[in-house]
N, C-alpha and C positions, 0 to 999 in steps of 0.2 A: 580468556575465552578462545574457543576453537572456531575458526571461520566456517568449518563444515558441520558444526554441531546442529543436528535436527531436533527441534524442541518437542517433536512427537516422542522422542526417546524419553524426555522428562515426564511426559504425560503417562506413558506406559510404566515407567519406574515408580511414579506416585501410586498408580493403581495396583501394581504387583508388590510394592514394598521392597523391591530390590532392583538393581540396575538392569535395564532392558534396552534393547535396540530395535528400532523400527525397521521391519523387513518389507520393502515395497512389493515383493512377490506375494506376500500374504495379505496385502491390503484389500479390504472389502468396503466398497463405497457405501453400502447400506448401513454400515456401523461407524461411519466417519464422524458423526457428531460426538462420539465418546472420546475422540482423539484430538480435539481442538485445543491447541496450546493457548489460544486467546482466553479460553475458559478454565483450563486445567493445569497450566504450567507455571509454577512459582518461579522457576529459574528464568523464564522469559521476562517476567516483570522485574526480577532482580537485575538482569543484564541490561534491560532498557533503562532502568534507573542509573546504573553504572555509566552508561553512555551519555545520558542527557543531563544528569544532575550537575550543575555548575557550568553548563554550556551557555555561552554568551550569544546574544542575537545581534549579529553584525556590529555596527558601531553605535547601536542605540543606548548602550550602557546597561541594558537589562540582562539579567542572568536567570536561567531557569533552575529552580530548586525542586527536587522531587525525591520520593522514596517509594519503594514497593510495600504494599500492605497485603499480606497473605494470611487472611483469616478464613471466613466462610467463603469469600469470593476473592479473586485476585484483582487488584486495582493498583493504578499508579496515582499517587497523591502529588500534585504539582502546583507551583505558583511562580509568577514572574516578578513579584514585588515582595520584599522582606516582610512587610507588615500586612500583606494580603492574606485572605483565607485560602486554604488549599482547595483545589478543584480535583474531582475524580476523573481520571482518564482511563480508557480501556484500550488494550492492544487490538490491532486490526491487521489481518493478513492482507498483503498487497500483491501476492502472486496470482498466477492464472487460476481462474475459477474451475475447480474440479467438478462442480455441479453441472456447469454448461458443457464441459468436456465429456462427461459421462452421459448425461441425459440428452444432449442435443447433437453431439458429434460421435457418440458411441465409442469413446475411448475405453479400452479394457481396464479392469481394476488395477492390474499390475502397472499399466502405463500411467494411470493416475497416481499410483503410489510412488513411482519413480519421479514424477513432477514434484510431489510433496516433499520427498527426501531432499531435494535441492532447494525448493522454495521456502520451506519452513525453517530456514536458517535465520540468523539475526537480521540480515538485510531485507528479509521478506516480511518484516513487521514494522508498523508505525503505530501511532496512537492518536485517538480523537477524544473529545469530551464524551464522557459516558452519560447518556441520557436517553429517554424514549425519543424515537425518531432521529437518532444520531446520524452523523455522516456515514458511519460504518453501515447503518441500515439503509440509508438512502442510496448508496452507490451499488447496492446489490439488486438483484432482480432484473426484469426486462427493461431495456433502455440503456443502462450503463454497463450491465453484465459484470460488475465488480472490476471493471478496468481502471487501474490506478492512473493511467495516462489521461483518460477522460475526466476523472475526478480532479486531477491537478489542473487540467485545462479549465474546468468549471470554476475552480478556485481562482485561477488567473483572471477569468472573466469577471468574477465578483470584485477583485481588486480594481480592474479596469473600469467597472461600472460604479465604483465607490460604494459597493454594497447596497445599491438602490434596490428596494424590494419591488416585486411585480414580475409575473411570469414572462412578460414580454422581454425581460432582460436576460432570461436564462438562455444558455447556448446549447446544452445537451439534455438537461433534465430539470423540469420545473421544481420537483421535490428536492433535489440535491441543491440547486441554486438557492432556494428559499431557506433551507437549513443552514447553508453557509452564511447567509445574511443574518439569520437569527443569532448565529454564533460570531457575529462580526467583532465583538469585543476581543475575543480570542485572536482572531486573525489580524486585527489592527494592532495587537501587541507587537507584531513583527514589522509594522509600518509599511512594508511593501512585499511584493511577490518574491523578489530575489532573496530577501532575508528569510522568508518562510522556507523557500526551497533549500537554501544553504543550511539553515538550522536543522532541517530534517534529512539532510544528506541525499537530496533528490537531484543533484547536479547531473548525473548520468542519464536522467530522463529528459534532459533539456538540450537544446542546441546552444551554441555559444551566446546567442542573443536571448536566451531564456524563453524560447518558443518550445512548447511541449512536443516531444517526439511521439509519433504514432507507433505504438508497439505492435499494432496489427499489420500495417502496410509497409513498414520499413524493412528493407532487405539489405542488399549491398548499398543501396542509396537511401539516405535518411529522408523520411516523409514526415512532415509535421501534422498535428491534429488539424490545423487550419487547412492543410492541403487535402487531408482525408475528407473533411467536410465538403470541400469543393468538389471532389470526385463523386461523393455520394449525391450531392445536389444535382450534378450533371446528369445523373441517372434517374432523377426524380424518385428516389427510393427512401426518402426520409420519413419513416413512420415505424411505430413499434411492431406492427404486424409483419413487416419485412425484415425485422431483426437487423436494422441497418448498421448497428455498431457491433454486432456479434461477428468476430473473425470467422471468415469463411462464408458469410451470408451477405456482406455489404456489396455495394456497387452494382446491384441488379444482376449479378452474374448467375447463370444457371450452372452449378457445379455438381458433379457426381459426389458420392459419399467420400471417396478417397481424396478427391481434390479439396473438399471441405476440411477433412482431417489435416491435410498438408498445410492449408491456410491457417488453421488453428495452431498447428505445431510451430509455424513461423512465429506466431504471437507468443507461444510458450517460450521458444528459444530467445526471443528478444527480452522477455521478462526475466528469465533466469540469468542471462548475461548481465543485465543491469542490477539485479539483486545481488549477484556475486560482487560486483564492483561497489555497491552500496555497503555491503558487509565490510569490505576492506576499509572503506572510508570511516565507518563507525569504529572499527578496531584501532585504526590509526589515530583517531581523535583521542581515545583513551590513553594510548601510548604517549602522545604529544603532551597531554595534560599532566601525566605522571612525571614526565621529564621536567616540565616547567615547575612542578611543585616540589619534587623530591631530589632533583639534581644538586649535588653539593656545590657550594660556591667555590670559585677558584681564587 
C-alpha cells in the first residue's frame, strides 16, 4: 500500500473503467457525492480488511476477523469471536468536513480538493457498525460538525459513564452519546477506552494519558477537549446556534472572515498531521504482522 494513495483515485478509476488520478484543482464541491470512497471505493474496503483482519485487542485475547464484500455495495464483514455471526461495518471519513469548510467558511473548491487529496488516504478512514442512525450519521451535522476528536471524546465519556443511557450523561451530543450506548456491546468488546484507541490506531489523537486532543484549538501548545470545553463555558457560548464547536466560531469571539478561515485551517492542519501519522501506524502494523508470520525460522 502507498501511504499517499488517495482513494478518490479508485472511485474515479471505477467510474471511468481505467486508471485515473484525482486533481484537486478540478474539484467541484457540488459534485462531491459522486466521489465518496466510503460508498464507491472497493480498494478502500480491501485495504481496511488487510489492516484490521487478524488484529488483536490489547491483552483481551480477542482477535478481529474481517473481509471486504464488494457486490452491489461496499461493506466490511467483521466479528470478534470465531463462532459469532458477522456484523456489517461501513467506512467513515475522519478528516476535516469539506461541507462546513465550503458552506460556512467559504473555502474555494480547489482548496477543498487539496484537503481531500491528503485526508482521503488510508489513515483518514475508520469504520463503524453500518445501520440506520449510525455513529457515522450522528457525528455529522450541527453540534459535532464531523469532528473526530469530539466523537472520540464522547466515546471516552460513554466508557467513563459505563454506557449509562440518558441525555444527562452526554458530553457533546445527546444523539451521538445515545447511539454509542445502543452499540455498547461493540464498544465493550474492547473492555476499555485505551484498547479501543489502540486497536483503531488513534494514539496520535491522544495525550500520553489518553485525554483527547482538541484538533481545533491545539497549536504549538496541546489543548485537550476538556480544556476546550472549559474555555467555551467561560464564554457562556455552549449552544447550537452559536456553533460553539465549529472551528473559527467557538469561544464567543467575533472574527472576520479571514480570521475564521485561518482558525479552520488550523483545525485542518491538525487533522492532516495526525491522519498522516495514523496512516503510517496502520502500514507498520501490516509489515510487523507479515514479518511475524512469514519470517523464516533461524
